[in-house]
N, C-alpha and C positions, 0 to 999 in steps of 0.2 A: 187498555190493550189496543194497539193500532189495528185497523182493518187489514186483513191479510188476503192477498190474491195468490192462488196456487196456479202457476202457469207453465206451459212449455211453448215458447214462441215459434216453434215449428208448426204449431196448430193455428189455423186461421181464426177460430173463435177466440182463442187466447190473445191473438194480436188485436182483435177488435176491442176487447176489454182493456188491454194494456194501453192502446192508443187513446181510448176514451178517458181513462183515468189520468193519463199524462196531459192530454189536451186541456182537461178541466182542473188541473192542479189538485186532484183528489188525493188526500194523504193515505197512501197504502204502503204496506210492506209486501214486496214481491217474494214469494217462495217458489223456487224453481222445482218442477217435477219433470223428470226425463221420461217421456213415454217410451223411447227406444230402449231404455234400461229397465222398463217395467216398474218404475217407482210408484205408479198409480196403484199398484197392487200391494204396496207396503201396509203394514198394520197401522202405522202412523197416519197415512193418508186416508185409510178406511174410516178413521174417526172423523175426518172432515167431510168425506163424501162416499156414501155406500154405492153410488153410481160408478165410482172409480174412473171418472173422466175429468179432464181439465177443460175449461177453467173451473175453479171452485173458489168460494169466498167464505171467510170467517170473520164475523163482526161480533166480537165478544163471544157469547154462547150461541149465537145464531150462525148457522151454516147454510150455504146455498150453492146449488149446482146449476148448470145450463147457462150458456153465455147470454142468451136473450134475457132470461130472468135476472141475471147479474147486472146487465146493462140498464135495465129498467129500475132495478133497486138503487144503483148508484145515481142515476139521473134524478130520481125522486128524493132520495135521502140527502143528497148534496145540493139539491135545487139548482141544477145546472141550467144554462140558458135555455129558454123555451124552445128554440128551434130544434134542439136535439130530439125532444119528444113533445110536440106541440100541444098546447091546451086546446087549440081550435079542433073541433070534433072531426071535421072531414080531413084535415091534414093528419091528425093522429090516426085516423082510420087508414089513410094511405100508408103510413109507417107500419101499422099493425098488419096490413094486408101483405106488404113485402116480407116482413119478418116471419109471417105464417107460411108464406109460399116457399121461401128460399131453402128450407131444410131439405126437402126432398127433390129439389130442382138444381139450382146452380151449385149449392154446396156439394151435393152428391156427384154431379157431373164434373165439376172442376177437380174435386179430390180424386175421382176415378182416373182422370187424365194424368194427374201427377203420379199416382200409383203405377199406372201402366207404362208411362214413359221413363220414370225415374226409379221408384222404390223397388218394384219387382225385379228389373234388370240388375240393380245394385245389390239387393239383399239376396236374391235367389240365383243370380247369375244367368238368367235366361231372358231371351227376347220374347216379347209378347207378340202373338200372331197379328198380322196386319189387319185382318178382318175385325178383330176385337178393338184395335185402335180406331179403325174407321167408324165402328158403331158408337164408340164412346165419344168421338169427335162430333158425330152427327147429333147426339144427345146434348152435348155442350153447346153446339151452335144453336140448337133450338132454344135453350135457356137464355143465351145471349141475345137472341132476337126478341124474346119476350121482355127482357130487361129494357131493351131500346124502345120497343113499340108499345108495350103495356105500362111499364113502370116509369120510364123517363119521359116518353112521349116528346112534347116540345117544351118541357119545363127544364130549368137549370138543374134541378135536383129532383129526387123521387117524390118528395112531399110538397114541392113548390120552389120558392125562390131561395131557400137556404138549405144548407146541409142538415141532415137528420141522422138518427141511428140507422135508418134504412140504408143510407148511402155508405155509412161506415162499414156495416156488415156486408154490403154488396162488394165494396172495393177489395176487401181482404180475400173474399172468395174468388173474385175475378182474377186477382193477381196470382192465385195458386197455380193455375196451368201455365202462366207466364214463367213461373219458376222452373218449369220443365222444358223451357225453350220454345214454347208455342206463343206466337204473337197474336193474341186474341183481338187486338185492336186494329189489325190490318184490314182495310176495306170497310171499317166501321167508324166513319167520321163522327157520328152522334155519340157513340160510346167513348171515343177518344176525347172529344170535347168535354164530356161529363167527367171522365177520369181527371182531366186537367183541372177542372173546377173543384173536384173533391180534394185533389192534392194541394191546391192553393188554400182551401179552407182548413185543411188539417195541418199543413205546414211541413 
């Protein structure tokens, strides 16, 4: 049985898993799960993941949820190039540090902007109060500053001279508010240059 990935590409974590699998020519069968249609609550998907979130993975009788766990599983199972999840202890620690931090920071803040600027007005037909938008933007800006000053610093990529899983997870989250029409790269030359390097590395 081919390794199966259950994805909805509207989801940032799903996009990181999909890009990683494609970039590394990992043989997977993609199964689409529409979050907007509630397909994650189906009986069939419940057999894959009791968490009922995407992405999810099935490898024979083994099922796995959570994007970071899936990325690490794929990297190690398919022995992808070392730069994705470096063997060097300190470089790997830098990757782990970013992956541990991002869940409650840039992921939450970028998603919130997308919800407030796009999904709530579209789905509910109401405009979000400006003070809520301003507060969300302030939180997002704080996370973006940390990515520049703490995680990228003066390096080409988060863990050093080459792209890693940290950069891949970072770029999909940072691009989410861009999808709402917010140019997060304006006035941030360091972040813009990093984005260009990530894009060149991913293709």
